[in-house]
N, C-alpha and C positions, 0 to 999 in steps of 0.2 A: 503494501501500498504506499502510496506518496504522501510524505507527510508534510504539512503546509503549515507555517507560523504566520498567523494574520495578526499585525499591530494595529491594535485598536478596536474595541468590542462595543464601539458605538452605533449608531444605525447603520452608517454606511460599512461598517467593519461586518455587521450582520449581513448585508446584502452580499457583500464579498463572499462571505463564508457558505452561505446557501448554493452561490453559483458554484463554488470550488468543490463543495461536496458533491454537486449534481455532476462534476466533469471528473469526479472520483477520486479526490483528495480526502485524506484524512485530517483534518483542523484542529488546531490549538489557537488559543488567543492568548495574546499578552496586551498589557492594559494598565494604565498609571491610576485609573480611578475604581476599577471594578476587580473584586477577587471570586467572586461566586459564578458558578457556570453562567454562561449566557446562551440560550436555545440549545440547553443540553452540552454544549461545548465547553472543555476546561480551559481556564484562566492559568496559566503556569507561572505569572509573574509580570512584572512591570515592564515596559518598552527595553530598558536597558538588558534585561536578561535574554532578550531574543540575540542580541548579539554574539554570546558565548553558547546558544545552544545549537548543536546540528540540526539541521532539517534538509529535505531533498528541495525545498524552497520558502521564501518569505515573499511577503507582499505588505506592503505599507498601507493601509486602509484609514488614514487620515485626511479630512476634507481640506484641510488648510493647504494650499499647493506648495507653497515655498517651505512649509514643514515637510510635507511628503518627500520632495525632494532631498531634503537635508537628511532625512532617515534613510533614503535610498543611497546617498552617499556614503553615510557612516556604515551600512551594512555591506556595501562593497568592499570598504576599506576594512573590514572585518573577515573578509571572506566568504560572506554568506552569498548563496545562489538564489537571484532574485527571479520569482515565478511570474509569469504573465498569466492571469487568469481570464478565460472567455467562456461565459456562460453558453450551454450546449445550444440555447435558443438563439445566440447571436448570429450573424451571417455575415463571414469575412471572405472577400476575394481570395482567390489564389495568388493573385499579383500584390496585395497589399501587403504592406509590414506593419509588424506591432511591436514598440519595443519593450524592454525588459521593465517588469514592475508595472505593467499597465493592466487596467480592468475594463473589459467589454461586460456590460449588463445584459440583462434580459431583454432580447428583442433588437438590440443594436446592429446597426448595419455599416460596415466600412467596405467601400465599394473598390473598382478597378485602379491600381495604381497609388491608392492613398498611403500615407506615411504617418504612422501614428509614434510620437516619441516615447522616451522614458517616464514611468509614473504618470500616465495619464490615466483619466476616467472617462469613457464614452458610457454615459448613463443609461437608464431604462429608456428602450425605444429611440434613442438618438441614431441621426444618422449622418455619415460621412461619405460624402459623394466623390466621384474620380478625382483622382491626382489632388485630393486636398494634402496638405501638410500641417500637423498638428507637433509644435515642439514639445521639450519636455514639460512636464507638470500642468498641462492643460487640463481642464475639467470643464466637459460639456455635460450639461445637466439634462433630466429627463425629456424627452421629446425634441431637443434641439435638431436643426434641420441645417447641415451645411452644404450649398449646392458646388457644382465642380469647381476645382481649382482653387479653393480658399487656402489661404494661410493663417494659422493660427499662432501667436508668439507665446513663449515661456511663460506658464504659470498664469495664463489667463482663464477667465471664467465666465462662462456663457449660461445664462440663468434659463429656467425651466421655458421650453416652448419657443426659444430664439430661432430666428431663422436669418440667414445670410445669404445674400445674392452670390453668383458666380464671379470668379476672378476678385474677390475682395482679400486685402490683407489687413488683419488685426494684429495689433503691435504685442508687447511683452505687458503683462501685469494690467491688462485689461479687464474691466468687468462689464459685461453688457447685462442690463436688468431682465426682468421675467418679460416673456412676451415681446422683446425687441426685434426690430425688423431693421437689419445692418444691409443699407445698399451701397454705403460709401466707406472708403478705408477708415479704419480708426488707430491714431496714433497710440505708442505707448505710454501706459500710466494714466489712462483717461476711464472713466465710467460715462459709458453711453446707455441710454434708456429711450423707449418710446417707439413709436412708428410714424415715419422711418426713425431709425436711433440716432440722436444727437448727443455729444459728448457734455456733460456738466461737470461742475466743480466736485472733485474725488474727495469723499469723506474720510 
């Protein structure tokens, strides 16, 4: 049995764990706040403990994009093998590339020639069309729709139901609010909201 360490036992961690179990993994959690089993799966210690306990694979299930990448880098430095978890209901083109430590949730679709970086989240029913490029640490929330040849920069977060027109570039550390429609490029470190999405002062 493949044994997976899931770092983080919150809501997202539970989603990752369910998909991992469905894909044939035996799952243990590591979490700083909880000690009791979650959904019948054990918590073996705090996050730091995962750095020294061998597993076939480790995935970081923390919602904060920068924090997730930081833990991925720490785990790699410690010699851990990062797992990529793809829910059995996800659809992934044979020509797509999925980076280590990324997670594709139920109903996610990654199409022809798409490239997903390290530590990305393509959440429930999100779709990534042909030739898109997601840099490391991107989070596409449930129901996000990326049209063809979209570029999304490192650690950007697209809220639930966001739609992005084709050939759009979104910079690093961008937040696009729930339901936004992106029809123009968005520079790094911006928050964009609305239909069409417009940049507002970042909080």
